[in-house]
N, C-alpha and C positions, 0 to 999 in steps of 0.2 A: 567532511561529512556535513550534510545539511538536513535538518529535521524541522519541518514547519507544520504547525496546526493552525488552520486559518479558515475564516468564513468566505473570503473572496476567492474567485476562480483563479486559476493559474494559466500561464501561457506556455504551451508545450514547446514552442520554438525557443523561447527564452530559457527554459529549463534545460533543454538539450544543449544550447550554446554555452550555458554556464558550466555544464559537465565537461564539454569539450575544451573550453578555455582553461578550466582549473585542473585538468588532468595533466600528469607529467608526460606520458607518452601513450596515449590511448590507441590501441589496435582495434578496440571494440567499445561501443557504447550501446547498451541495451536499456530500453525503457518500457515500462508498462503503465498504461493509463486505464483506470477503472471508471466505469460510468454507472450512474443510477439506472437500474433496470426498470422497465415499465410494467413488469408482471412478477408476481411471487405467489407460489401456491395456487396457481390458476386464477389469481385475482389481479385486476388492474391496479397498479400503484399510482396514486395521485401525488404523493410526496413522501419524502423520508426526512426524519429529524435525527441528527447525530449529536450526541453529547460526549464529553470526555472528562477525564480527571486531570486538570492542568498540573503541570510539573511531573506527575507520575507518567502520563502518556509519553511525553518527550523522553523521559528516562527509559521507559520500556522500549521505545523505538530505537534509541541509541544502543541499548543492550542487544537488540536483534541485529543491528548493523555490525556491532562488534563481533557477534557470533559468526556472521557471514565472513567478515574479514579474517577471522581465525581459520576458516575452512578454505578460502580461496584468495588468490593474489589479486585483489581489486584495488583500484586507486580511489576514485571519487564515488561517493554514494549520496544520493538525494532522495528524501522521502517527504512528500507533501500529502497531508490528509485534511480534507475539508470537514468542517462541522457546521451545525445550524440546519436550517431547512433547505433541502435540495429537491429539485424536480426531476422526473425521468429524463434520461439522456444527458444530464449535467455531469461534468467531471467530478469525481469524488476522491480519487487517490492517484498519485504519481510516484513511481519508483524508478530511479535511474541509476545505473551502475556503469562505471568505466573501468577498463582493464586492458592489459596488454594483449589478452587473448579472449576470443569470443566465448569459449566454453566456461571460463570463470565468470564472465559477465552474465551470461544466461543463467547459470546455476545460482549465483548470488542473488540476482534479481528475483528469481522464482522462490528461493528460500526466504528472502525478506518478505515477499508478499504472503507466502503461506503462514509465516509466523505473525505477521501483522493481523491477519484475519482471525487468529486464535488466541493471541497473547496480549495484544495491545488493548488497553482499557478504553474502548469505545463502546457506546451503547447506541443502538439503532432502533428507531421506531418507524414502522411503515404505516402509511395512511392509505386506505382503500375506500371505495364507496360503501363497503360493508362495515367499516370501522377502522380502528387502529390497533396495533399490537407491537410489542417489543420483539426483536429478532435475536435469536441465539445463534452461535456459530453452528454451521451445518456439520453433519457427520462427515461429509466429503471434505470440508475444510480441515477438520481434525485429522482425517486420514492422510491428507496431503502433508500436514505438518509432521505427523508421526513417521512418515517414510524417511525423513531426514535422520532420525535416530538410528536407523538401520545402516546409514551411509557414513557414519563417523561421528 
């Protein structure tokens, strides 16, 4: 398991290769990369500032990964989340999961991302030409995480 909170960008190829190299017998590697959007609430975003609670954030992400591992037979998991000031189209988050089977890798990756959006202690502030504001989790993010409680 790899959990990183960092200011610097990450290299998708290097992260994929690390998952592949460190996996026992991967039949599937699923990755998700999130980017900073350029619009929100019909406004152009000029930047986003991300803050976190050091120590608590890593612990929260590790617990989310442990929950995924309890549900699916996955091998390696990597989560990277950037903090600091980011611009539109920059990479913000990476989730990678390896498993012997694709269904487990896909489900675990989606599960981790859904709970990262709703339970990990990150605070996001969006900057627009009209001003700046703190961003709460969306109802659609909460709905996505809630659906997993119906599945076990």
